[in-house]
C-alpha positions in Angstrom: -3.9 -66.9 -26.2 -5.5 -63.7 -28.0 -3.1 -62.5 -30.5 -1.3 -59.6 -30.5 -3.1 -57.3 -32.7 -1.0 -55.9 -36.3 -0.7 -52.5 -37.4 -2.3 -53.4 -40.8 -5.1 -55.2 -38.0 -5.3 -51.3 -36.4 -5.5 -49.7 -39.3 -8.3 -52.0 -40.7 -6.5 -52.9 -44.4 -5.8 -49.3 -45.0 -2.1 -48.0 -45.7 -2.7 -45.4 -43.3 -4.4 -45.0 -40.3 -7.4 -43.4 -41.2 -10.2 -41.5 -38.6 -12.5 -43.7 -39.1 -10.2 -47.1 -38.2 -9.5 -44.9 -35.2 -13.2 -44.9 -34.3 -13.7 -48.1 -35.1 -10.7 -49.2 -32.3 -12.0 -46.6 -29.5 -15.9 -47.2 -29.8 -16.2 -50.6 -31.3 -18.3 -49.6 -34.2 -18.4 -47.4 -37.3 -19.4 -43.3 -36.7 -20.6 -41.5 -39.2 -20.3 -38.2 -39.6 -23.4 -35.7 -39.7 -22.3 -32.2 -41.5 -24.1 -29.4 -40.1 -24.3 -25.8 -41.1 -25.3 -23.4 -37.7 -25.7 -20.1 -40.1 -22.1 -19.1 -39.1 -20.0 -16.9 -40.5 -16.1 -16.0 -40.4 -13.7 -13.2 -39.3 -12.1 -13.7 -42.8 -15.3 -13.2 -44.8 -17.3 -10.6 -42.5 -14.9 -7.8 -42.9 -13.2 -8.6 -39.6 -9.6 -9.6 -41.4 -10.9 -10.1 -45.0 -14.0 -10.3 -46.9 -12.5 -13.0 -49.3 -11.5 -15.7 -47.0 -9.1 -17.9 -47.2 -8.4 -19.3 -51.0 -8.8 -22.7 -50.2 -13.0 -22.2 -49.0 -15.4 -22.8 -50.8 -18.7 -20.0 -51.2 -20.2 -22.3 -48.5 -17.8 -21.8 -45.9 -16.5 -25.4 -46.9 -19.7 -26.8 -45.6 -21.0 -27.5 -49.4 -22.2 -31.4 -48.0 -24.5 -30.0 -45.0 -27.9 -29.6 -44.7 -29.9 -26.4 -45.0 -28.9 -23.8 -42.4 -32.5 -23.1 -42.7 -33.0 -26.3 -40.6 -32.9 -26.9 -36.8 -30.0 -28.9 -35.5 -32.3 -31.8 -34.8 -34.0 -31.5 -38.2 -30.9 -31.5 -40.0 -29.4 -34.6 -38.0 -32.9 -36.5 -38.9 -32.1 -35.3 -42.6 -28.4 -36.8 -42.0 -29.9 -40.0 -40.5 -32.3 -40.3 -43.5 -29.1 -39.9 -46.1 -27.1 -42.8 -43.8 -30.3 -44.9 -43.7 -28.5 -47.3 -47.1 -25.6 -47.9 -44.6 -26.4 -47.3 -41.3 -29.2 -48.7 -39.1 -29.6 -47.0 -35.6 -29.2 -49.5 -32.3 -30.7 -48.4 -29.7 -27.6 -47.4 -26.5 -25.0 -47.2 -29.6 -25.2 -43.9 -30.9 -22.8 -43.4 -34.0 -23.3 -40.1 -35.3 -20.5 -37.6 -35.2 -22.6 -34.2 -35.3 -19.6 -32.2 -37.1 -20.4 -28.4 -37.0 -18.9 -27.7 -40.8 -19.2 -24.8 -42.5 -17.6 -21.5 -41.5 -15.8 -21.2 -38.1 -17.9 -22.9 -35.5 -16.9 -21.1 -32.4 -17.3 -17.3 -33.9 -20.7 -15.9 -33.2 -23.0 -15.5 -30.3 -21.7 -17.8 -27.4 -24.7 -18.4 -26.3 -26.8 -19.1 -29.4 -23.9 -21.3 -30.5 -23.4 -23.1 -27.2 -27.1 -23.9 -27.6 -26.5 -25.4 -30.7 -23.7 -27.8 -29.2 -26.2 -28.8 -26.7 -29.1 -29.7 -29.1 -26.6 -32.2 -30.6 -25.3 -33.8 -27.7 -29.1 -34.6 -26.6 -29.4 -36.6 -29.8 -29.6 -39.9 -28.5 -27.8 -41.1 -32.3 -25.0 -38.5 -31.7 -21.6 -40.4 -29.8 -20.2 -36.8 -29.9 -19.5 -33.6 -31.7 -16.6 -32.0 -33.5 -16.8 -28.3 -33.7 -14.3 -27.0 -37.0 -13.2 -23.8 -36.4 -10.1 -21.0 -36.4 -7.4 -20.7 -33.8 -8.2 -17.4 -33.2 -12.2 -17.3 -32.6 -11.3 -19.8 -29.2 -13.0 -17.4 -26.5 -12.7 -18.4 -23.1 -16.5 -17.7 -23.1 -16.9 -20.4 -25.6 -14.6 -23.0 -23.8 -15.9 -22.5 -20.2 -19.4 -23.6 -22.0 -17.5 -26.3 -23.2 -16.2 -27.5 -20.0 -20.2 -27.1 -18.7 -21.2 -29.2 -21.6 -18.9 -32.2 -20.9 -19.9 -32.1 -17.2 -23.4 -32.4 -18.1 -22.8 -34.9 -21.6 -20.2 -37.5 -19.7 -20.9 -40.2 -22.3 -20.5 -37.9 -25.3 -17.4 -36.7 -26.5 -16.3 -32.9 -27.5 -13.7 -31.9 -30.2 -12.5 -29.0 -31.7 -11.0 -29.3 -35.6 -8.3 -26.6 -36.1 -7.7 -24.9 -39.7 -3.8 -24.9 -39.7 -3.3 -26.2 -43.5 0.6 -25.3 -43.3 2.8 -24.2 -40.4 4.7 -21.7 -42.9 3.8 -18.1 -42.5 4.4 -17.3 -45.6 2.0 -19.8 -47.1 -0.2 -18.3 -44.7 0.1 -14.8 -46.6 -0.7 -16.4 -49.9 -3.2 -18.4 -49.1 -5.2 -15.5 -47.0 -5.3 -17.2 -43.8 -5.5 -14.6 -41.6 -3.3 -15.2 -38.4 0.3 -16.3 -37.6 1.2 -19.3 -36.9 1.7 -18.3 -33.2 -1.9 -18.1 -32.6 -1.9 -21.9 -33.7 -0.1 -22.5 -30.2 -1.8 -20.7 -28.1 -4.6 -22.3 -29.0 -3.3 -25.3 -28.8 -1.9 -24.9 -25.1 -5.6 -23.5 -24.3 -7.3 -26.4 -25.5 -4.4 -28.5 -23.5 -5.0 -26.7 -20.1 -8.8 -27.8 -20.5 -7.8 -31.3 -21.7 -9.9 -30.6 -24.9 -8.7 -33.5 -27.5 -8.5 -31.5 -30.6 -8.3 -32.5 -34.9 -5.3 -30.0 -36.5 -6.0 -29.9 -40.2 -3.1 -30.2 -43.0 -3.5 -29.2 -46.5 -1.2 -31.4 -49.2 0.0 -29.1 -52.1 -0.7 -25.4 -51.4 0.8 -23.1 -53.8 4.3 -22.1 -53.6 5.5 -25.6 -51.0 7.4 -28.6 -51.5 7.0 -31.9 -50.2 9.8 -30.4 -47.7 7.6 -27.6 -46.6 4.7 -30.2 -45.9 7.2 -32.5 -44.0 7.8 -29.1 -41.9 4.5 -28.9 -41.1 3.9 -32.6 -40.1 7.2 -32.2 -37.9 6.1 -29.1 -36.1 2.1 -30.6 -35.6 4.4 -33.7 -33.9 6.6 -31.3 -31.9 2.7 -29.8 -30.2 2.2 -33.0 -28.6 5.8 -33.8 -27.6 6.3 -30.5 -26.2 2.8 -30.8 -23.9 4.1 -34.7 -23.3 7.7 -33.8 -22.2 7.0 -31.3 -19.8 7.4 -33.3 -16.7 9.1 -31.1 -14.4 5.6 -29.2 -14.6 3.6 -32.0 -13.6 2.2 -32.8 -17.0 1.3 -36.3 -18.1 3.2 -38.4 -20.6 1.3 -39.4 -23.8 1.9 -42.8 -25.2 3.1 -42.3 -29.0 -0.4 -44.0 -30.1 -2.3 -40.7 -28.9 -1.0 -39.2 -31.7 -3.2 -40.4 -34.9 -2.3 -39.2 -38.9 -5.6 -39.6 -41.2 -5.9 -38.9 -45.1 -8.7 -37.5 -46.5 -9.0 -36.1 -49.8 -6.3 -33.0 -50.1 -6.5 -32.6 -46.5 -4.0 -34.6 -43.6 -5.8 -34.1 -40.6 -2.8 -34.8 -36.9 -5.5 -35.7 -34.1 -3.7 -34.8 -30.8 -5.6 -36.9 -28.3 -5.5 -35.1 -24.6 -4.7 -37.8 -21.6 
């Protein structure tokens, strides 16, 4: 009889449930993020909301480890494969790259161009799926409809959205120049839920002026997003088991992944 796996096994000997562990448990192998820069900007940079950006965001739009935006998506992936060659050997039929559209706001811009970039990544044989970093106030219906089409075209690839929330508290949002109220995050989460698009929520530990209690309140509030969606049995929503919500720790961020049914 096969023994039941413990949390230590599922967490792969780490003291928290990491994204790495979740990918190994879900896909049966380690996945590697390839950071991409497709030349996007941000409404907090181009003057639409501000020109200074969020206080935690670097001059490179937090995509400092991405390849040059002068390269095509295919060439950036090739460069990423070269950088990973010392620890990863591609195997036929086992795509192991996550094409991570990281720098700036990757749903903000010309929809046709953006969707073309996503598709270029999804068509790569080494790519298991794509993860798109963006803001909750930059999820247009055109982009979401395009992602729906891409999921049909590439059913064996995943598509994730990564939302930069950072804190649930609007007073903190103003201090860090986030540029949108927390209600916008809830609206975006509802839109993604309606389309069954899994998403990752980024929170930041130790933001200026925040206490441990503030961080705990942010985590509880993000948990309530899951409970809100899972608990509405009266309108036909599918009940989600607790393991569909996982916490991943990466540097100064806590990433909360909400997997939709």
